[in-house]
C-alpha positions as CSV (number, residue, x, y, z in Angstrom):
1,X,-11.9,39.3,-8.1
2,X,-8.7,39.4,-6.1
3,X,-6.7,36.5,-4.6
4,X,-8.1,36.7,-1.0
5,X,-11.7,36.6,-2.4
6,X,-10.8,33.6,-4.6
7,X,-9.2,31.7,-1.8
8,X,-12.0,32.5,0.6
9,X,-14.8,31.2,-1.7
10,X,-17.5,32.5,0.5
11,X,-19.2,29.9,2.6
12,X,-17.7,27.0,0.6
13,X,-14.0,27.5,1.4
14,X,-13.8,24.8,4.1
15,X,-15.5,22.2,1.8
16,X,-13.5,23.2,-1.3
17,X,-10.0,23.4,0.4
18,X,-10.8,20.4,2.5
19,X,-11.6,18.4,-0.6
20,X,-8.3,19.5,-2.2
21,X,-6.5,18.5,0.9
22,X,-8.1,15.0,1.0
23,X,-7.3,14.4,-2.7
24,X,-3.7,15.6,-2.2
25,X,-3.3,13.3,0.8
26,X,-4.6,10.3,-1.1
27,X,-2.4,11.0,-4.1
28,X,0.6,11.1,-1.7
29,X,-0.6,7.9,0.0
30,X,-0.9,6.2,-3.4
31,X,2.8,7.0,-4.3
32,X,4.0,5.8,-0.9
33,X,2.0,2.5,-1.2
34,X,3.4,2.0,-4.7
35,X,6.9,2.4,-3.5
36,X,6.4,0.0,-0.6
37,X,4.8,-2.5,-2.9
38,X,7.6,-2.3,-5.4
39,X,10.1,-2.8,-2.6
40,X,8.2,-5.9,-1.4
41,X,8.0,-7.4,-4.8
42,X,11.6,-6.7,-5.6
43,X,12.6,-8.5,-2.3
44,X,10.3,-11.4,-3.2
45,X,11.8,-11.8,-6.7
46,X,15.3,-11.7,-5.3
47,X,14.4,-14.4,-2.7
48,X,12.9,-16.6,-5.4
49,X,16.0,-16.1,-7.6
50,X,18.2,-17.2,-4.7
51,X,16.1,-20.3,-4.1
52,X,16.2,-21.2,-7.7
53,X,20.0,-21.0,-7.9
54,X,20.4,-23.5,-5.1
């Protein structure tokens, strides 16, 4: 089996590579959402710290 045959996967290529694409997209989305959540929580903690100092 050579590489083009492996990548083609017969009639199932669209399903297989589409599934890999969706999983990769959601993994990337998870990282982005975690970074945004961390930024939001850090800002909230800083805001609470400023309020407690006053």
